[in-house]
PQR file of N, CA, C, O and H, with PARSE charges and radii, in Angstrom:
ATOM      1  N   MET A   1     -42.290-181.331 -79.780 -0.4000 1.5000
ATOM      2  CA  MET A   1     -43.322-182.294 -80.062 -0.0000 2.0000
ATOM      3  C   MET A   1     -44.655-181.774 -79.503  0.5500 1.7000
ATOM      4  O   MET A   1     -44.707-181.187 -78.423 -0.5500 1.4000
ATOM      5  N   ALA A   2     -45.688-181.999 -80.241 -0.4000 1.5000
ATOM      6  CA  ALA A   2     -47.003-181.514 -79.841 -0.0000 2.0000
ATOM      7  C   ALA A   2     -47.561-182.336 -78.685  0.5500 1.7000
ATOM      8  O   ALA A   2     -47.137-183.466 -78.441 -0.5500 1.4000
ATOM      9  H   ALA A   2     -45.645-182.476 -81.119  0.4000 1.0000
ATOM     10  N   SER A   3     -48.504-181.753 -77.995 -0.4000 1.5000
ATOM     11  CA  SER A   3     -49.055-182.375 -76.798 -0.0000 2.0000
ATOM     12  C   SER A   3     -50.522-182.731 -77.017  0.5500 1.7000
ATOM     13  O   SER A   3     -51.178-182.210 -77.919 -0.5500 1.4000
ATOM     14  H   SER A   3     -48.848-180.836 -78.193  0.4000 1.0000
ATOM     15  N   ILE A   4     -51.022-183.635 -76.168 -0.4000 1.5000
ATOM     16  CA  ILE A   4     -52.429-184.007 -76.204 -0.0000 2.0000
ATOM     17  C   ILE A   4     -53.278-183.047 -75.364  0.5500 1.7000
ATOM     18  O   ILE A   4     -54.506-183.123 -75.392 -0.5500 1.4000
ATOM     19  H   ILE A   4     -50.489-184.059 -75.435  0.4000 1.0000
ATOM     20  N   LEU A   5     -52.638-182.154 -74.625 -0.4000 1.5000
ATOM     21  CA  LEU A   5     -53.362-181.238 -73.747 -0.0000 2.0000
ATOM     22  C   LEU A   5     -54.384-180.358 -74.465  0.5500 1.7000
ATOM     23  O   LEU A   5     -55.453-180.126 -73.900 -0.5500 1.4000
ATOM     24  H   LEU A   5     -51.640-182.092 -74.602  0.4000 1.0000
ATOM     25  N   PRO A   6     -54.124-179.852 -75.681 -0.5600 1.5000
ATOM     26  CA  PRO A   6     -55.168-179.065 -76.345  0.2800 2.0000
ATOM     27  C   PRO A   6     -56.458-179.845 -76.595  0.5500 1.7000
ATOM     28  O   PRO A   6     -57.539-179.256 -76.606 -0.5500 1.4000
ATOM     29  N   VAL A   7     -56.361-181.142 -76.793 -0.4000 1.5000
ATOM     30  CA  VAL A   7     -57.559-181.956 -77.009 -0.0000 2.0000
ATOM     31  C   VAL A   7     -58.437-181.924 -75.755  0.5500 1.7000
ATOM     32  O   VAL A   7     -59.654-181.765 -75.848 -0.5500 1.4000
ATOM     33  H   VAL A   7     -55.482-181.620 -76.784  0.4000 1.0000
ATOM     34  N   PHE A   8     -57.815-182.075 -74.587 -0.4000 1.5000
ATOM     35  CA  PHE A   8     -58.587-182.043 -73.343 -0.0000 2.0000
ATOM     36  C   PHE A   8     -59.062-180.629 -73.002  0.5500 1.7000
ATOM     37  O   PHE A   8     -60.154-180.452 -72.461 -0.5500 1.4000
ATOM     38  H   PHE A   8     -56.827-182.204 -74.511  0.4000 1.0000
ATOM     39  N   PHE A   9     -58.248-179.631 -73.315 -0.4000 1.5000
ATOM     40  CA  PHE A   9     -58.640-178.244 -73.063 -0.0000 2.0000
ATOM     41  C   PHE A   9     -59.859-177.866 -73.891  0.5500 1.7000
ATOM     42  O   PHE A   9     -60.795-177.258 -73.372 -0.5500 1.4000
ATOM     43  H   PHE A   9     -57.362-179.775 -73.754  0.4000 1.0000
ATOM     44  N   VAL A  10     -59.856-178.217 -75.163 -0.4000 1.5000
ATOM     45  CA  VAL A  10     -61.005-177.904 -76.037 -0.0000 2.0000
ATOM     46  C   VAL A  10     -62.211-178.739 -75.617  0.5500 1.7000
ATOM     47  O   VAL A  10     -63.345-178.273 -75.723 -0.5500 1.4000
ATOM     48  H   VAL A  10     -59.095-178.711 -75.584  0.4000 1.0000
ATOM     49  N   LEU A  11     -61.986-179.964 -75.143 -0.4000 1.5000
ATOM     50  CA  LEU A  11     -63.094-180.794 -74.661 -0.0000 2.0000
ATOM     51  C   LEU A  11     -63.802-180.134 -73.480  0.5500 1.7000
ATOM     52  O   LEU A  11     -65.029-180.168 -73.397 -0.5500 1.4000
ATOM     53  H   LEU A  11     -61.064-180.342 -75.057  0.4000 1.0000
ATOM     54  N   VAL A  12     -63.039-179.538 -72.571 -0.4000 1.5000
ATOM     55  CA  VAL A  12     -63.632-178.836 -71.432 -0.0000 2.0000
ATOM     56  C   VAL A  12     -64.445-177.633 -71.911  0.5500 1.7000
ATOM     57  O   VAL A  12     -65.531-177.369 -71.394 -0.5500 1.4000
ATOM     58  H   VAL A  12     -62.041-179.511 -72.638  0.4000 1.0000
ATOM     59  N   ILE A  13     -63.923-176.910 -72.890 -0.4000 1.5000
ATOM     60  CA  ILE A  13     -64.657-175.756 -73.440 -0.0000 2.0000
ATOM     61  C   ILE A  13     -65.947-176.209 -74.105  0.5500 1.7000
ATOM     62  O   ILE A  13     -66.995-175.593 -73.910 -0.5500 1.4000
ATOM     63  H   ILE A  13     -63.042-177.125 -73.310  0.4000 1.0000
ATOM     64  N   ILE A  14     -65.881-177.286 -74.890 -0.4000 1.5000
ATOM     65  CA  ILE A  14     -67.076-177.795 -75.570 -0.0000 2.0000
ATOM     66  C   ILE A  14     -68.093-178.297 -74.549  0.5500 1.7000
ATOM     67  O   ILE A  14     -69.294-178.083 -74.718 -0.5500 1.4000
ATOM     68  H   ILE A  14     -65.030-177.787 -75.048  0.4000 1.0000
ATOM     69  N   ALA A  15     -67.630-178.955 -73.501 -0.4000 1.5000
ATOM     70  CA  ALA A  15     -68.553-179.424 -72.453 -0.0000 2.0000
ATOM     71  C   ALA A  15     -69.257-178.240 -71.778  0.5500 1.7000
ATOM     72  O   ALA A  15     -70.445-178.312 -71.467 -0.5500 1.4000
ATOM     73  H   ALA A  15     -66.655-179.129 -73.364  0.4000 1.0000
ATOM     74  N   ALA A  16     -68.516-177.161 -71.558 -0.4000 1.5000
ATOM     75  CA  ALA A  16     -69.118-175.966 -70.972 -0.0000 2.0000
ATOM     76  C   ALA A  16     -70.144-175.353 -71.921  0.5500 1.7000
ATOM     77  O   ALA A  16     -71.215-174.926 -71.490 -0.5500 1.4000
ATOM     78  H   ALA A  16     -67.550-177.103 -71.811  0.4000 1.0000
ATOM     79  N   LEU A  17     -69.821-175.311 -73.196 -0.4000 1.5000
ATOM     80  CA  LEU A  17     -70.776-174.772 -74.180 -0.0000 2.0000
ATOM     81  C   LEU A  17     -72.015-175.659 -74.287  0.5500 1.7000
ATOM     82  O   LEU A  17     -73.122-175.149 -74.460 -0.5500 1.4000
ATOM     83  H   LEU A  17     -68.951-175.658 -73.546  0.4000 1.0000
ATOM     84  N   MET A  18     -71.846-176.964 -74.188 -0.4000 1.5000
ATOM     85  CA  MET A  18     -73.005-177.872 -74.219 -0.0000 2.0000
ATOM     86  C   MET A  18     -73.890-177.673 -72.997  0.5500 1.7000
ATOM     87  O   MET A  18     -75.116-177.702 -73.093 -0.5500 1.4000
ATOM     88  H   MET A  18     -70.947-177.378 -74.048  0.4000 1.0000
ATOM     89  N   THR A  19     -73.257-177.471 -71.851 -0.4000 1.5000
ATOM     90  CA  THR A  19     -74.025-177.199 -70.632 -0.0000 2.0000
ATOM     91  C   THR A  19     -74.783-175.892 -70.759  0.5500 1.7000
ATOM     92  O   THR A  19     -75.947-175.802 -70.367 -0.5500 1.4000
ATOM     93  H   THR A  19     -72.261-177.447 -71.773  0.4000 1.0000
ATOM     94  N   ALA A  20     -74.123-174.874 -71.310 -0.4000 1.5000
ATOM     95  CA  ALA A  20     -74.802-173.589 -71.521 -0.0000 2.0000
ATOM     96  C   ALA A  20     -75.947-173.736 -72.511  0.5500 1.7000
ATOM     97  O   ALA A  20     -77.004-173.130 -72.333 -0.5500 1.4000
ATOM     98  H   ALA A  20     -73.178-174.947 -71.629  0.4000 1.0000
ATOM     99  N   ALA A  21     -75.745-174.535 -73.552 -0.4000 1.5000
ATOM    100  CA  ALA A  21     -76.820-174.756 -74.525 -0.0000 2.0000
ATOM    101  C   ALA A  21     -77.997-175.470 -73.868  0.5500 1.7000
ATOM    102  O   ALA A  21     -79.150-175.181 -74.187 -0.5500 1.4000
ATOM    103  H   ALA A  21     -74.887-175.027 -73.697  0.4000 1.0000
ATOM    104  N   ALA A  22     -77.722-176.387 -72.966 -0.4000 1.5000
ATOM    105  CA  ALA A  22     -78.806-177.121 -72.300 -0.0000 2.0000
ATOM    106  C   ALA A  22     -79.546-176.247 -71.302  0.5500 1.7000
ATOM    107  O   ALA A  22     -80.754-176.403 -71.123 -0.5500 1.4000
ATOM    108  H   ALA A  22     -76.785-176.622 -72.706  0.4000 1.0000
ATOM    109  N   LEU A  23     -78.841-175.329 -70.647 -0.4000 1.5000
ATOM    110  CA  LEU A  23     -79.473-174.534 -69.603 -0.0000 2.0000
ATOM    111  C   LEU A  23     -80.126-173.247 -70.076  0.5500 1.7000
ATOM    112  O   LEU A  23     -81.128-172.816 -69.505 -0.5500 1.4000
ATOM    113  H   LEU A  23     -77.859-175.202 -70.792  0.4000 1.0000
ATOM    114  N   PHE A  24     -79.574-172.630 -71.109 -0.4000 1.5000
ATOM    115  CA  PHE A  24     -80.008-171.281 -71.470 -0.0000 2.0000
ATOM    116  C   PHE A  24     -80.838-171.175 -72.744  0.5500 1.7000
ATOM    117  O   PHE A  24     -81.056-170.071 -73.244 -0.5500 1.4000
ATOM    118  H   PHE A  24     -78.760-172.980 -71.573  0.4000 1.0000
ATOM    119  N   VAL A  25     -81.302-172.296 -73.274 -0.4000 1.5000
ATOM    120  CA  VAL A  25     -82.208-172.230 -74.423 -0.0000 2.0000
ATOM    121  C   VAL A  25     -83.572-171.761 -73.916  0.5500 1.7000
ATOM    122  O   VAL A  25     -84.093-172.312 -72.945 -0.5500 1.4000
ATOM    123  H   VAL A  25     -81.126-173.192 -72.867  0.4000 1.0000
ATOM    124  N   PRO A  26     -84.154-170.748 -74.565 -0.5600 1.5000
ATOM    125  CA  PRO A  26     -85.441-170.231 -74.082  0.2800 2.0000
ATOM    126  C   PRO A  26     -86.556-171.267 -74.196  0.5500 1.7000
ATOM    127  O   PRO A  26     -86.531-172.143 -75.060 -0.5500 1.4000
ATOM    128  N   LYS A  27     -87.522-171.143 -73.308 -0.4000 1.5000
ATOM    129  CA  LYS A  27     -88.645-172.070 -73.312 -0.0000 2.0000
ATOM    130  C   LYS A  27     -89.502-171.836 -74.540  0.5500 1.7000
ATOM    131  O   LYS A  27     -89.666-170.709 -75.006 -0.5500 1.4000
ATOM    132  H   LYS A  27     -87.542-170.432 -72.606  0.4000 1.0000
ATOM    133  N   GLY A  28     -90.037-172.914 -75.044 -0.4000 1.5000
ATOM    134  CA  GLY A  28     -90.901-172.840 -76.205 -0.0000 2.0000
ATOM    135  C   GLY A  28     -91.249-174.243 -76.678  0.5500 1.7000
ATOM    136  O   GLY A  28     -90.811-175.231 -76.089 -0.5500 1.4000
ATOM    137  H   GLY A  28     -89.904-173.830 -74.665  0.4000 1.0000
ATOM    138  N   PRO A  29     -92.028-174.325 -77.732 -0.5600 1.5000
ATOM    139  CA  PRO A  29     -92.462-175.653 -78.193  0.2800 2.0000
ATOM    140  C   PRO A  29     -91.323-176.484 -78.801  0.5500 1.7000
ATOM    141  O   PRO A  29     -91.401-177.712 -78.826 -0.5500 1.4000
ATOM    142  N   ASN A  30     -90.277-175.826 -79.287 -0.4000 1.5000
ATOM    143  CA  ASN A  30     -89.179-176.542 -79.923 -0.0000 2.0000
ATOM    144  C   ASN A  30     -87.906-176.534 -79.086  0.5500 1.7000
ATOM    145  O   ASN A  30     -86.806-176.634 -79.629 -0.5500 1.4000
ATOM    146  H   ASN A  30     -90.213-174.828 -79.267  0.4000 1.0000
ATOM    147  N   ARG A  31     -88.047-176.419 -77.793 -0.4000 1.5000
ATOM    148  CA  ARG A  31     -86.873-176.310 -76.918 -0.0000 2.0000
ATOM    149  C   ARG A  31     -85.957-177.523 -77.027  0.5500 1.7000
ATOM    150  O   ARG A  31     -84.740-177.369 -77.128 -0.5500 1.4000
ATOM    151  H   ARG A  31     -88.941-176.338 -77.352  0.4000 1.0000
ATOM    152  N   GLU A  32     -86.524-178.725 -77.007 -0.4000 1.5000
ATOM    153  CA  GLU A  32     -85.714-179.939 -77.068 -0.0000 2.0000
ATOM    154  C   GLU A  32     -85.012-180.075 -78.403  0.5500 1.7000
ATOM    155  O   GLU A  32     -83.876-180.545 -78.463 -0.5500 1.4000
ATOM    156  H   GLU A  32     -87.513-178.850 -76.924  0.4000 1.0000
ATOM    157  N   VAL A  33     -85.672-179.672 -79.470 -0.4000 1.5000
ATOM    158  CA  VAL A  33     -85.087-179.759 -80.807 -0.0000 2.0000
ATOM    159  C   VAL A  33     -83.901-178.795 -80.928  0.5500 1.7000
ATOM    160  O   VAL A  33     -82.856-179.161 -81.464 -0.5500 1.4000
ATOM    161  H   VAL A  33     -86.595-179.290 -79.422  0.4000 1.0000
ATOM    162  N   ILE A  34     -84.060-177.588 -80.440 -0.4000 1.5000
ATOM    163  CA  ILE A  34     -82.973-176.596 -80.497 -0.0000 2.0000
ATOM    164  C   ILE A  34     -81.818-177.060 -79.625  0.5500 1.7000
ATOM    165  O   ILE A  34     -80.659-176.980 -80.031 -0.5500 1.4000
ATOM    166  H   ILE A  34     -84.910-177.290 -80.004  0.4000 1.0000
ATOM    167  N   ARG A  35     -82.129-177.540 -78.440 -0.4000 1.5000
ATOM    168  CA  ARG A  35     -81.097-178.024 -77.513 -0.0000 2.0000
ATOM    169  C   ARG A  35     -80.320-179.183 -78.129  0.5500 1.7000
ATOM    170  O   ARG A  35     -79.090-179.206 -78.087 -0.5500 1.4000
ATOM    171  H   ARG A  35     -83.071-177.605 -78.110  0.4000 1.0000
ATOM    172  N   THR A  36     -81.035-180.132 -78.694 -0.4000 1.5000
ATOM    173  CA  THR A  36     -80.394-181.300 -79.304 -0.0000 2.0000
ATOM    174  C   THR A  36     -79.560-180.898 -80.525  0.5500 1.7000
ATOM    175  O   THR A  36     -78.455-181.406 -80.719 -0.5500 1.4000
ATOM    176  H   THR A  36     -82.034-180.114 -78.728  0.4000 1.0000
ATOM    177  N   GLY A  37     -80.084-179.999 -81.334 -0.4000 1.5000
ATOM    178  CA  GLY A  37     -79.343-179.537 -82.509 -0.0000 2.0000
ATOM    179  C   GLY A  37     -78.044-178.842 -82.145  0.5500 1.7000
ATOM    180  O   GLY A  37     -77.007-179.074 -82.767 -0.5500 1.4000
ATOM    181  H   GLY A  37     -80.981-179.587 -81.176  0.4000 1.0000
ATOM    182  N   LEU A  38     -78.108-177.982 -81.123 -0.4000 1.5000
ATOM    183  CA  LEU A  38     -76.884-177.297 -80.678 -0.0000 2.0000
ATOM    184  C   LEU A  38     -75.853-178.268 -80.122  0.5500 1.7000
ATOM    185  O   LEU A  38     -74.662-178.152 -80.410 -0.5500 1.4000
ATOM    186  H   LEU A  38     -78.950-177.793 -80.618  0.4000 1.0000
ATOM    187  N   MET A  39     -76.311-179.215 -79.332 -0.4000 1.5000
ATOM    188  CA  MET A  39     -75.382-180.154 -78.712 -0.0000 2.0000
ATOM    189  C   MET A  39     -74.758-181.091 -79.753  0.5500 1.7000
ATOM    190  O   MET A  39     -73.568-181.398 -79.675 -0.5500 1.4000
ATOM    191  H   MET A  39     -77.279-179.309 -79.098  0.4000 1.0000
ATOM    192  N   ILE A  40     -75.539-181.534 -80.704 -0.4000 1.5000
ATOM    193  CA  ILE A  40     -74.992-182.398 -81.765 -0.0000 2.0000
ATOM    194  C   ILE A  40     -74.026-181.614 -82.641  0.5500 1.7000
ATOM    195  O   ILE A  40     -72.994-182.148 -83.048 -0.5500 1.4000
ATOM    196  H   ILE A  40     -76.505-181.285 -80.768  0.4000 1.0000
ATOM    197  N   ALA A  41     -74.340-180.361 -82.939 -0.4000 1.5000
ATOM    198  CA  ALA A  41     -73.427-179.537 -83.739 -0.0000 2.0000
ATOM    199  C   ALA A  41     -72.109-179.307 -83.019  0.5500 1.7000
ATOM    200  O   ALA A  41     -71.046-179.381 -83.636 -0.5500 1.4000
ATOM    201  H   ALA A  41     -75.178-179.927 -82.609  0.4000 1.0000
ATOM    202  N   LEU A  42     -72.165-179.030 -81.732 -0.4000 1.5000
ATOM    203  CA  LEU A  42     -70.927-178.846 -80.949 -0.0000 2.0000
ATOM    204  C   LEU A  42     -70.113-180.133 -80.896  0.5500 1.7000
ATOM    205  O   LEU A  42     -68.892-180.102 -81.045 -0.5500 1.4000
ATOM    206  H   LEU A  42     -73.028-178.969 -81.231  0.4000 1.0000
ATOM    207  N   ALA A  43     -70.781-181.261 -80.687 -0.4000 1.5000
ATOM    208  CA  ALA A  43     -70.069-182.544 -80.624 -0.0000 2.0000
ATOM    209  C   ALA A  43     -69.428-182.877 -81.971  0.5500 1.7000
ATOM    210  O   ALA A  43     -68.294-183.356 -82.018 -0.5500 1.4000
ATOM    211  H   ALA A  43     -71.774-181.287 -80.566  0.4000 1.0000
ATOM    212  N   ALA A  44     -70.153-182.625 -83.070 -0.4000 1.5000
ATOM    213  CA  ALA A  44     -69.607-182.921 -84.396 -0.0000 2.0000
ATOM    214  C   ALA A  44     -68.418-182.026 -84.724  0.5500 1.7000
ATOM    215  O   ALA A  44     -67.431-182.492 -85.293 -0.5500 1.4000
ATOM    216  H   ALA A  44     -71.074-182.237 -83.032  0.4000 1.0000
ATOM    217  N   CYS A  45     -68.504-180.746 -84.370 -0.4000 1.5000
ATOM    218  CA  CYS A  45     -67.388-179.829 -84.611 -0.0000 2.0000
ATOM    219  C   CYS A  45     -66.168-180.239 -83.795  0.5500 1.7000
ATOM    220  O   CYS A  45     -65.043-180.204 -84.292 -0.5500 1.4000
ATOM    221  H   CYS A  45     -69.306-180.368 -83.908  0.4000 1.0000
ATOM    222  N   TYR A  46     -66.395-180.629 -82.534 -0.4000 1.5000
ATOM    223  CA  TYR A  46     -65.276-181.060 -81.696 -0.0000 2.0000
ATOM    224  C   TYR A  46     -64.626-182.323 -82.269  0.5500 1.7000
ATOM    225  O   TYR A  46     -63.401-182.408 -82.361 -0.5500 1.4000
ATOM    226  H   TYR A  46     -67.310-180.657 -82.130  0.4000 1.0000
ATOM    227  N   LEU A  47     -65.440-183.289 -82.648 -0.4000 1.5000
ATOM    228  CA  LEU A  47     -64.872-184.529 -83.172 -0.0000 2.0000
ATOM    229  C   LEU A  47     -64.096-184.283 -84.465  0.5500 1.7000
ATOM    230  O   LEU A  47     -63.036-184.877 -84.663 -0.5500 1.4000
ATOM    231  H   LEU A  47     -66.435-183.221 -82.574  0.4000 1.0000
ATOM    232  N   MET A  48     -64.594-183.434 -85.333 -0.4000 1.5000
ATOM    233  CA  MET A  48     -63.885-183.127 -86.578 -0.0000 2.0000
ATOM    234  C   MET A  48     -62.561-182.443 -86.280  0.5500 1.7000
ATOM    235  O   MET A  48     -61.538-182.779 -86.875 -0.5500 1.4000
ATOM    236  H   MET A  48     -65.455-182.952 -85.172  0.4000 1.0000
ATOM    237  N   TRP A  49     -62.577-181.487 -85.363 -0.4000 1.5000
ATOM    238  CA  TRP A  49     -61.337-180.800 -84.981 -0.0000 2.0000
ATOM    239  C   TRP A  49     -60.351-181.778 -84.359  0.5500 1.7000
ATOM    240  O   TRP A  49     -59.164-181.757 -84.687 -0.5500 1.4000
ATOM    241  H   TRP A  49     -63.409-181.214 -84.879  0.4000 1.0000
ATOM    242  N   MET A  50     -60.838-182.647 -83.452 -0.4000 1.5000
ATOM    243  CA  MET A  50     -59.950-183.575 -82.760 -0.0000 2.0000
ATOM    244  C   MET A  50     -59.321-184.573 -83.721  0.5500 1.7000
ATOM    245  O   MET A  50     -58.128-184.856 -83.618 -0.5500 1.4000
ATOM    246  H   MET A  50     -61.801-182.664 -83.185  0.4000 1.0000
ATOM    247  N   VAL A  51     -60.093-185.104 -84.645 -0.4000 1.5000
ATOM    248  CA  VAL A  51     -59.541-186.054 -85.612 -0.0000 2.0000
ATOM    249  C   VAL A  51     -58.489-185.378 -86.481  0.5500 1.7000
ATOM    250  O   VAL A  51     -57.445-185.967 -86.757 -0.5500 1.4000
ATOM    251  H   VAL A  51     -61.063-184.874 -84.730  0.4000 1.0000
ATOM    252  N   THR A  52     -58.752-184.154 -86.913 -0.4000 1.5000
ATOM    253  CA  THR A  52     -57.778-183.425 -87.721 -0.0000 2.0000
ATOM    254  C   THR A  52     -56.512-183.134 -86.927  0.5500 1.7000
ATOM    255  O   THR A  52     -55.406-183.286 -87.445 -0.5500 1.4000
ATOM    256  H   THR A  52     -59.600-183.675 -86.688  0.4000 1.0000
ATOM    257  N   TYR A  53     -56.664-182.723 -85.693 -0.4000 1.5000
ATOM    258  CA  TYR A  53     -55.512-182.415 -84.842 -0.0000 2.0000
ATOM    259  C   TYR A  53     -54.675-183.661 -84.585  0.5500 1.7000
ATOM    260  O   TYR A  53     -53.448-183.624 -84.685 -0.5500 1.4000
ATOM    261  H   TYR A  53     -57.563-182.599 -85.272  0.4000 1.0000
ATOM    262  N   MET A  54     -55.348-184.774 -84.251 -0.4000 1.5000
ATOM    263  CA  MET A  54     -54.628-186.015 -83.967 -0.0000 2.0000
ATOM    264  C   MET A  54     -53.944-186.557 -85.224  0.5500 1.7000
ATOM    265  O   MET A  54     -52.861-187.136 -85.142 -0.5500 1.4000
ATOM    266  H   MET A  54     -56.344-184.804 -84.170  0.4000 1.0000
ATOM    267  N   ALA A  55     -54.573-186.369 -86.386 -0.4000 1.5000
ATOM    268  CA  ALA A  55     -53.951-186.829 -87.631 -0.0000 2.0000
ATOM    269  C   ALA A  55     -52.688-186.026 -87.935  0.5500 1.7000
ATOM    270  O   ALA A  55     -51.754-186.552 -88.539 -0.5500 1.4000
ATOM    271  H   ALA A  55     -55.453-185.898 -86.453  0.4000 1.0000
ATOM    272  N   GLN A  56     -52.650-184.769 -87.526 -0.4000 1.5000
ATOM    273  CA  GLN A  56     -51.453-183.973 -87.744 -0.0000 2.0000
ATOM    274  C   GLN A  56     -50.362-184.305 -86.737  0.5500 1.7000
ATOM    275  O   GLN A  56     -49.183-184.079 -87.006 -0.5500 1.4000
ATOM    276  H   GLN A  56     -53.409-184.341 -87.034  0.4000 1.0000
ATOM    277  N   LEU A  57     -50.741-184.842 -85.576 -0.4000 1.5000
ATOM    278  CA  LEU A  57     -49.733-185.244 -84.597 -0.0000 2.0000
ATOM    279  C   LEU A  57     -48.954-186.456 -85.096  0.5500 1.7000
ATOM    280  O   LEU A  57     -47.740-186.538 -84.911 -0.5500 1.4000
ATOM    281  H   LEU A  57     -51.699-185.026 -85.357  0.4000 1.0000
ATOM    282  N   HIS A  58     -49.648-187.386 -85.723 -0.4000 1.5000
ATOM    283  CA  HIS A  58     -49.022-188.609 -86.223 -0.0000 2.0000
ATOM    284  C   HIS A  58     -49.426-188.816 -87.680  0.5500 1.7000
ATOM    285  O   HIS A  58     -50.316-189.619 -87.961 -0.5500 1.4000
ATOM    286  H   HIS A  58     -50.634-187.319 -85.873  0.4000 1.0000
ATOM    287  N   PRO A  59     -48.786-188.106 -88.611 -0.5600 1.5000
ATOM    288  CA  PRO A  59     -49.178-188.217 -90.019  0.2800 2.0000
ATOM    289  C   PRO A  59     -48.815-189.582 -90.594  0.5500 1.7000
ATOM    290  O   PRO A  59     -47.926-190.269 -90.091 -0.5500 1.4000
ATOM    291  N   LEU A  60     -49.517-189.956 -91.651 -0.4000 1.5000
ATOM    292  CA  LEU A  60     -49.214-191.199 -92.342 -0.0000 2.0000
ATOM    293  C   LEU A  60     -47.882-191.065 -93.062  0.5500 1.7000
ATOM    294  O   LEU A  60     -47.487-189.971 -93.465 -0.5500 1.4000
ATOM    295  H   LEU A  60     -50.239-189.397 -92.059  0.4000 1.0000
ATOM    296  N   VAL A  61     -47.203-192.177 -93.217 -0.4000 1.5000
ATOM    297  CA  VAL A  61     -45.948-192.177 -93.961 -0.0000 2.0000
ATOM    298  C   VAL A  61     -46.273-191.971 -95.427  0.5500 1.7000
ATOM    299  O   VAL A  61     -47.178-192.612 -95.960 -0.5500 1.4000
ATOM    300  H   VAL A  61     -47.523-193.066 -92.890  0.4000 1.0000
ATOM    301  N   SER A  62     -45.550-191.090 -96.075 -0.4000 1.5000
ATOM    302  CA  SER A  62     -45.827-190.824 -97.486 -0.0000 2.0000
ATOM    303  C   SER A  62     -45.411-192.019 -98.325  0.5500 1.7000
ATOM    304  O   SER A  62     -44.443-192.701 -97.991 -0.5500 1.4000
ATOM    305  H   SER A  62     -44.815-190.569 -95.642  0.4000 1.0000
ATOM    306  N   PRO A  63     -46.129-192.284 -99.413 -0.5600 1.5000
ATOM    307  CA  PRO A  63     -45.804-193.434-100.262  0.2800 2.0000
ATOM    308  C   PRO A  63     -44.464-193.222-100.983  0.5500 1.7000
ATOM    309  O   PRO A  63     -44.086-192.096-101.303 -0.5500 1.4000
ATOM    310  N   THR A  64     -43.770-194.314-101.223 -0.4000 1.5000
ATOM    311  CA  THR A  64     -42.506-194.244-101.947 -0.0000 2.0000
ATOM    312  C   THR A  64     -42.703-194.796-103.345  0.5500 1.7000
ATOM    313  O   THR A  64     -43.519-195.692-103.562 -0.5500 1.4000
ATOM    314  H   THR A  64     -44.076-195.229-100.962  0.4000 1.0000
ATOM    315  N   LYS A  65     -41.964-194.264-104.274 -0.4000 1.5000
ATOM    316  CA  LYS A  65     -42.082-194.678-105.669 -0.0000 2.0000
ATOM    317  C   LYS A  65     -41.126-195.838-105.929  0.5500 1.7000
ATOM    318  O   LYS A  65     -39.946-195.780-105.583 -0.5500 1.4000
ATOM    319  H   LYS A  65     -41.302-193.537-104.097  0.4000 1.0000
ATOM    320  N   SER A  66     -41.648-196.873-106.532 -0.4000 1.5000
ATOM    321  CA  SER A  66     -40.830-198.051-106.840 -0.0000 2.0000
ATOM    322  C   SER A  66     -40.135-197.852-108.187  0.5500 1.7000
ATOM    323  O   SER A  66     -40.748-197.393-109.151 -0.5500 1.4000
ATOM    324  H   SER A  66     -42.607-196.921-106.813  0.4000 1.0000
ATOM    325  N   VAL A  67     -38.864-198.199-108.241 -0.4000 1.5000
ATOM    326  CA  VAL A  67     -38.100-198.076-109.494 -0.0000 2.0000
ATOM    327  C   VAL A  67     -38.489-199.172-110.460  0.5500 1.7000
ATOM    328  O   VAL A  67     -38.431-198.958-111.671 -0.5500 1.4000
ATOM    329  H   VAL A  67     -38.366-198.573-107.458  0.4000 1.0000
ATOM    330  N   LYS A  68     -38.892-200.358-109.970 -0.4000 1.5000
ATOM    331  CA  LYS A  68     -39.256-201.475-110.840 -0.0000 2.0000
ATOM    332  C   LYS A  68     -40.513-201.186-111.649  0.5500 1.7000
ATOM    333  O   LYS A  68     -40.639-201.674-112.772 -0.5500 1.4000
ATOM    334  H   LYS A  68     -38.940-200.532-108.986  0.4000 1.0000
ATOM    335  N   ALA A  69     -41.432-200.416-111.119 -0.4000 1.5000
ATOM    336  CA  ALA A  69     -42.709-200.175-111.781 -0.0000 2.0000
ATOM    337  C   ALA A  69     -42.540-199.350-113.059  0.5500 1.7000
ATOM    338  O   ALA A  69     -43.418-199.382-113.922 -0.5500 1.4000
ATOM    339  H   ALA A  69     -41.330-200.019-110.207  0.4000 1.0000
ATOM    340  N   GLU A  70     -41.482-198.643-113.196 -0.4000 1.5000
ATOM    341  CA  GLU A  70     -41.302-197.776-114.378 -0.0000 2.0000
ATOM    342  C   GLU A  70     -40.745-198.494-115.522  0.5500 1.7000
ATOM    343  O   GLU A  70     -40.538-197.901-116.582 -0.5500 1.4000
ATOM    344  H   GLU A  70     -40.769-198.616-112.495  0.4000 1.0000
TER
END
């Protein structure tokens, strides 16, 4: 059975990347825009991955075909 640990492991990696994006963006007139764009992109990628991973852990029950409908 799959574990929830990869979700937390990837969350730690994404948090580290967000911290690096906040600290190491070069100074300039668009620093806040670049920083915000990187952080939102990382958060969106993580959320998409997490939702897909969690959906595979507990898939929906496949529909059954009714004999009466035919």
